[in-house]
PAZAPA-4460 file (N, C-alpha, C; in steps of 0.05 Angstrom, whole numbers, plus 32768, in hexadecimal, padded with zeros to 4 digits):
% residues 150
    n_x    n_y    n_z   ca_x   ca_y   ca_z    c_x    c_y    c_z   seq   type   mol
   806D   80BB   8010   8065   80AB   7FF7   804B   80A9   7FF9     1      M     A
   803F   80AC   7FE5   8021   80A7   7FDE   8021   808B   7FCE     2      L     A
   800B   807F   7FDB   8004   8062   7FDA   7FF2   8058   7FC7     3      C     A
   7FF3   804F   7FB3   7FD3   8045   7FA2   7FD1   8022   7FA9     4      Q     A
   7FBF   8022   7FB3   7FBE   8000   7FBA   7FB3   7FF4   7FA7     5      A     A
   7FBD   7FDC   7F9B   7FAB   7FCD   7F84   7FA9   7FB1   7F8F     6      K     A
   7F90   7FA5   7F8E   7F8D   7F8B   7F8E   7F90   7F76   7F80     7      L     A
   7F9B   7F64   7F7B   7F9D   7F55   7F5F   7F83   7F40   7F61     8      K     A
   7F77   7F44   7F53   7F59   7F34   7F50   7F66   7F18   7F3B     9      Q     A
   7F4C   7F05   7F3A   7F4E   7EF4   7F2C   7F55   7EF9   7F0E    10      R     A
   7F4B   7F14   7EFD   7F4B   7F18   7EED   7F64   7F2B   7EE6    11      S     A
   7F74   7F33   7EFE   7F8F   7F45   7EF7   7F8D   7F59   7F0E    12      G     A
   7F9D   7F71   7F07   7FA3   7F88   7F1B   7F8B   7F9F   7F15    13      W     A
   7F7B   7F99   7F01   7F66   7FB1   7EFE   7F71   7FC5   7EED    14      G     A
   7F65   7FDE   7EF0   7F6B   7FF3   7EE2   7F6C   8011   7EF1    15      K     A
   7F76   8020   7EED   7F76   803E   7EF9   7F5D   804B   7EF1    16      L     A
   7F50   8051   7F07   7F35   8063   7F05   7F3D   8079   7EF3    17      T     A
   7F25   8089   7EED   7F2A   80A6   7EDB   7F33   80B8   7EE8    18      R     A
   7F2D   80B8   7F06   7F30   80D1   7F20   7F52   80C8   7F1D    19      K     A
   7F5F   80AE   7F24   7F7B   80A7   7F23   7F86   80B1   7F0B    20      Q     A
   7F7F   80AB   7EF3   7F8A   80B3   7ED5   7F8C   80D8   7EDA    21      K     A
   7F7D   80E3   7EE5   7F79   8100   7EE8   7F8C   8108   7EFD    22      R     A
   7F91   80FB   7F18   7F99   810B   7F2A   7FBB   80FD   7F35    23      V     A
   7FC0   80EB   7F26   7FD7   80D8   7F2D   7FF2   80E4   7F1D    24      L     A
   7FEE   80EF   7F06   8007   80F8   7EF4   8018   810D   7F08    25      P     A
   800B   8120   7F13   801B   8130   7F1D   8028   8124   7F35    26      E     A
   8021   810F   7F42   8025   8100   7F5F   803A   80E7   7F58    27      R     A
   8040   80E2   7F3B   8050   80CC   7F3A   806A   80CA   7F44    28      L     A
   8077   80E2   7F46   8090   80E7   7F54   8098   80D6   7F73    29      P     A
   807F   80D8   7F7F   8082   80CF   7F99   8067   80B5   7F9E    30      Y     A
   8063   80A9   7F87   804D   8096   7F89   805B   8076   7F82    31      L     A
   804C   8063   7F91   8050   8047   7F98   8038   8040   7F95    32      G     A
   803B   802A   7F87   8025   8015   7F84   8025   7FFF   7F95    33      L     A
   8011   7FF9   7FA6   8017   7FEA   7FBA   8006   7FCD   7FAE    34      L     A
   8015   7FB5   7FAA   8006   7F9F   7F99   7FFF   7F8B   7FAF    35      L     A
   7FEC   7F84   7FB2   7FE3   7F6D   7FC8   7FCE   7F5B   7FB7    36      Y     A
   7FD0   7F47   7FC0   7FC0   7F30   7FB6   7FBD   7F17   7FCD    37      E     A
   7FAB   7F06   7FC3   7FA1   7EF1   7FD7   7FA2   7ED4   7FCB    38      C     A
   7FAB   7EC2   7FDB   7FAC   7EA6   7FCF   7F91   7E9A   7FE3    39      D     A
   7F91   7E7D   7FD8   7F81   7E6D   7FEA   7F6B   7E6A   7FDC    40      G     A
   7F5A   7E52   7FDB   7F40   7E51   7FD2   7F2B   7E64   7FD7    41      E     A
   7F28   7E6E   7FEB   7F17   7E86   7FEE   7F29   7E9E   7FED    42      N     A
   7F42   7EA3   7FDF   7F4D   7EBB   7FE4   7F4C   7ECB   7FFB    43      R     A
   7F54   7EB8   8014   7F53   7EC3   802E   7F79   7EC5   8034    44      Q     A
   7F84   7EBA   802A   7F9E   7EC0   8031   7FB1   7EDB   8021    45      L     A
   7FB6   7EED   8037   7FC7   7F03   8027   7FE3   7EFD   801C    46      L     A
   7FEB   7EFE   8008   800A   7EFF   8002   8015   7F1A   8008    47      R     A
   8031   7F14   800A   8044   7F26   8015   803D   7F39   8001    48      Q     A
   8042   7F57   8004   803E   7F6D   7FF8   8057   7F71   7FE2    49      F     A
   8054   7F7C   7FCD   8062   7F86   7FBB   805C   7FA4   7FB2    50      A     A
   8071   7FB7   7FAB   8072   7FD1   7FA8   8080   7FCF   7F8D    51      W     A
   8071   7FE2   7F7E   8080   7FF2   7F63   807B   8013   7F65    52      Q     A
   8092   801C   7F6B   8098   8039   7F69   8091   8044   7F4E    53      M     A
   8085   8054   7F4E   807E   8069   7F2E   8089   8078   7F2A    54      C     A
   809F   8087   7F38   80AA   80A0   7F33   80B3   80A2   7F18    55      N     A
   80BA   8090   7F0C   80C5   808A   7EEF   80B2   808F   7ED9    56      F     A
   809D   8088   7EE0   8085   807D   7ED2   806F   8094   7EC6    57      A     A
   8063   808B   7EB3   8049   80A1   7EAA   8031   808F   7EB2    58      S     A
   801F   8098   7EAD   8003   808A   7EB9   7FFE   8076   7E9B    59      I     A
   8007   807D   7E83   8003   8069   7E72   8017   8051   7E7B    60      E     A
   802E   8052   7E88   803A   803D   7E8B   8030   802B   7E9F    61      T     A
   802B   803F   7EB5   801D   802F   7ECE   8001   8021   7EC6    62      M     A
   7FF3   8028   7EB2   7FD6   8018   7EAC   7FE4   7FFC   7E9B    63      S     A
   7FFB   7FFF   7E8F   8005   7FEA   7E82   8012   7FD6   7E94    64      G     A
   801E   7FDE   7EA6   8026   7FCB   7EBD   800D   7FBD   7EC5    65      W     A
   7FF4   7FC8   7ECD   7FDF   7FC1   7ED8   7FD5   7FAB   7EC7    66      L     A
   7FD5   7FB2   7EAF   7FC7   7F9F   7E9B   7FD5   7F8A   7E93    67      K     A
   7FEE   7F8A   7E94   8000   7F75   7E8A   8006   7F60   7EA5    68      S     A
   800A   7F71   7EC0   8014   7F63   7ED9   8031   7F61   7EDB    69      G     A
   803F   7F70   7EC2   805B   7F73   7EC3   806A   7F87   7ECE    70      D     A
   8070   7F8A   7EE9   807A   7FA2   7EF9   8094   7F9F   7EF4    71      F     A
   80A2   7FB7   7EE8   80BB   7FB8   7EE2   80D2   7FB4   7F01    72      P     A
   80C9   7FBD   7F19   80DA   7FC1   7F2C   80CF   7FBC   7F48    73      G     A
   80BB   7FA6   7F49   80B0   7FA5   7F6A   80C2   7FA2   7F75    74      P     A
   80BD   7FA7   7F90   80CE   7FA8   7FA4   80BE   7FA0   7FC0    75      A     A
   80CA   7F92   7FD6   80C1   7F8C   7FEF   80B8   7F9F   8001    76      S     A
   80AA   7F9B   8014   80A4   7FB1   802A   80BF   7FB8   8035    77      S     A
   80D3   7FA9   803F   80E6   7FAE   804A   80F8   7FC1   803C    78      P     A
   80FC   7FC0   801C   8107   7FCF   800E   80FD   7FEA   800F    79      E     A
   80DE   7FF0   800C   80D2   8007   8009   80D8   8010   8020    80      I     A
   80D6   8008   803B   80DC   8017   8053   80F5   801F   8053    81      I     A
   8107   8013   8048   8125   801A   804B   8128   8030   803B    82      R     A
   811C   8030   8023   811F   8047   800D   8110   8060   801A    83      Q     A
   80F7   805C   802B   80EF   8076   8035   80FE   8085   804D    84      L     A
   810A   806B   805B   811D   807D   806D   8136   8086   805E    85      G     A
   813E   807E   804C   8153   808D   8040   814E   80A1   802F    86      N     A
   8134   80AD   802E   8126   80C0   801D   8128   80BC   7FFF    87      A     A
   8131   80A3   7FFB   8136   80A4   7FD8   811A   809D   7FC9    88      S     A
   8104   809B   7FD7   80EA   809C   7FCF   80D5   80AA   7FDD    89      I     A
   80C6   80B1   7FD4   80A6   80C2   7FDE   80B4   80DD   7FDF    90      G     A
   80AC   80F3   7FF1   80AE   8107   7FF1   80B1   8111   800D    91      T     A
   80BD   8129   800E   80C1   813A   8027   80AF   815E   8026    92      D     A
   80A7   815D   8010   8097   8175   8011   8080   8175   8020    93      N     A
   807F   8185   8036   806A   818D   8046   804D   8190   8039    94      K     A
   804C   819D   8023   8032   81A6   8018   8027   8186   800D    95      Q     A
   8039   817B   8006   8030   8161   7FFB   8026   8146   800E    96      I     A
   8031   814F   801D   8030   813B   803A   8016   8142   8044    97      L     A
   8014   8158   804B   7FFA   8169   8059   7FE1   8162   8043    98      E     A
   7FE7   816C   8030   7FCF   8170   8022   7FCD   815A   8010    99      G     A
   7FD8   814A   800A   7FCE   812F   7FF7   7FD4   8113   8001   100      I     A
   7FF0   8111   800E   7FF3   80F7   801C   7FE2   80F2   8034   101      I     A
   7FEB   8102   8045   7FD9   8100   8065   7FC4   811C   8068   102      R     A
   7FB6   811C   805E   7FA8   8137   8061   7F97   813A   8080   103      P     A
   7F9C   814E   8089   7F8B   8151   80A6   7F6F   814B   80A3   104      T     A
   7F60   813E   80B2   7F45   813E   80B2   7F39   8125   80A4   105      G     A
   7F47   8119   8095   7F42   8103   8084   7F47   80E2   8096   106      K     A
   7F3B   80D8   8094   7F37   80BC   80A0   7F5A   80AF   809B   107      P     A
   7F65   80A2   80AE   7F7C   8098   80AD   7F7F   807E   80A9   108      Q     A
   7F8F   806E   80A2   7F90   804F   80A5   7FAA   8047   80A8   109      F     A
   7FAE   8036   80C1   7FCF   802F   80C8   7FCA   8014   80D6   110      S     A
   7FDF   8002   80D1   7FDE   7FEA   80DE   7FFA   7FE4   80EB   111      I     A
   7FF5   7FDC   810B   8003   7FDB   8119   8006   7FBD   8124   112      S     A
   801F   7FB0   8122   8025   7F92   812A   803A   7F95   813D   113      I     A
   802D   7F88   8156   803E   7F81   816E   8045   7F6A   8176   114      Y     A
   8058   7F5D   817D   805C   7F49   818C   806C   7F4E   81A6   115      W     A
   806F   7F3C   81B6   807D   7F3E   81D2   8093   7F31   81CE   116      A     A
   80A7   7F3B   81DC   80BF   7F28   81DF   80CF   7F24   81C3   117      S     A
   80C2   7F32   81AD   80CD   7F2F   8195   80CF   7F14   818C   118      D     A
   80BB   7F05   8192   80B3   7EEC   818A   80A4   7EEE   816C   119      K     A
   80AC   7ED9   815D   809A   7EDE   8142   807E   7ED6   8148   120      R     A
   806B   7EDE   8138   8052   7EDB   813B   8048   7EBF   812E   121      P     A
   8031   7EAE   8136   802D   7E96   812C   8020   7E9B   8108   122      P     A
   801B   7E8E   80FE   8019   7E91   80DE   8001   7EA2   80DE   123      E     A
   7FE7   7EA2   80EF   7FCF   7EB2   80EC   7FCE   7EC3   8104   124      C     A
   7FD2   7EDE   8102   7FD2   7EEE   8119   7FBB   7F02   8113   125      I     A
   7FB0   7F0E   8129   7F9B   7F24   812B   7FAB   7F3C   8128   126      P     A
   7F9E   7F4F   811A   7FA9   7F68   8118   7F92   7F79   811D   127      I     A
   7F9A   7F8E   812B   7F83   7FA4   812E   7F84   7FBF   8120   128      T     A
   7F72   7FC7   8111   7F74   7FDB   8102   7F64   7FEF   8109   129      L     A
   7F70   800A   810D   7F64   8022   8115   7F66   8032   8101   130      Y     A
   7F4C   8046   80FF   7F4C   805C   80EF   7F3F   8076   80FE   131      S     A
   7F53   8086   8100   7F4C   80A0   810A   7F35   80AD   80F9   132      S     A
   7F22   80B7   8107   7F0A   80C7   80F8   7F06   80E2   80FC   133      L     A
   7F02   80EE   80F5   7EFE   8115   80F2   7EFA   811C   8112   134      K     A
   7EEB   810C   811C   7EE5   8115   813C   7EF4   8103   8151   135      N     A
   7F0D   80F9   8145   7F26   80F0   8154   7F14   80D8   8166   136      D     A
   7EFE   80CA   815B   7EFA   80B7   8167   7F06   809F   8157   137      V     A
   7F14   8085   8167   7F22   806E   815C   7F0B   8057   8158   138      E     A
   7F09   804A   8140   7EF8   8038   813C   7F0F   801F   813E   139      E     A
   7F05   8001   8141   7F19   7FF0   8144   7F0A   7FDC   8139   140      Q     A
   7F18   7FCC   8129   7F12   7FB7   8119   7F25   7FA3   811C   141      Q     A
   7F1E   7F82   811F   7F30   7F71   8121   7F30   7F60   810A   142      K     A
   7F46   7F5D   80FC   7F4A   7F4A   80E4   7F5C   7F36   80EA   143      V     A
   7F5E   7F25   80DF   7F71   7F0C   80DC   7F85   7F12   80C7   144      H     A
   7F9C   7F0F   80C6   7FAC   7F0E   80AC   7FC2   7EF7   80AE   145      V     A
   7FC8   7EEF   8096   7FD9   7ED7   809B   7FF6   7EDF   8094   146      L     A
   8005   7EDC   80A3   8022   7EDE   80A1   8032   7ECF   8097   147      V     A
   8040   7ED1   8080   8048   7EBB   8071   806B   7EC6   806F   148      T     A
   807A   7EB1   8077   8097   7EB6   8079   80A0   7EAA   8064   149      R     A
   80AE   7EC1   804C   80B9   7EAF   8036   80C8   7EC0   8022   150      G     A
***
């Protein structure tokens, strides 16, 4: 699945860039919007992600969703993971996976969350972010993320 992240600002979800409008139409069958937003006085609290699959949409339709904030079928992260596992969304096309979704030699971004003995984490937990660089050196950066249950 190709993911286009969109952060909700105080003014709304923003717009697609010219480049996104140019390259995304052919990628809509396996594209999903990752919708995330922050709460709190200083917008320091990360809310749960919502996902909107775009496989039935056009670029014009997506632009309308972003403008209005009215997404027709937002899904939770567990639902998206289930659908990916069942191969009902995304793609298994090797050329697309290696050339577009996860191109070799490009920086990668992943988040891994672990806790011992299957204990739930406290409300605010540190998460370590790793990015693999072209020369296979790993950078490490610690951030804090609010985990909400709800």
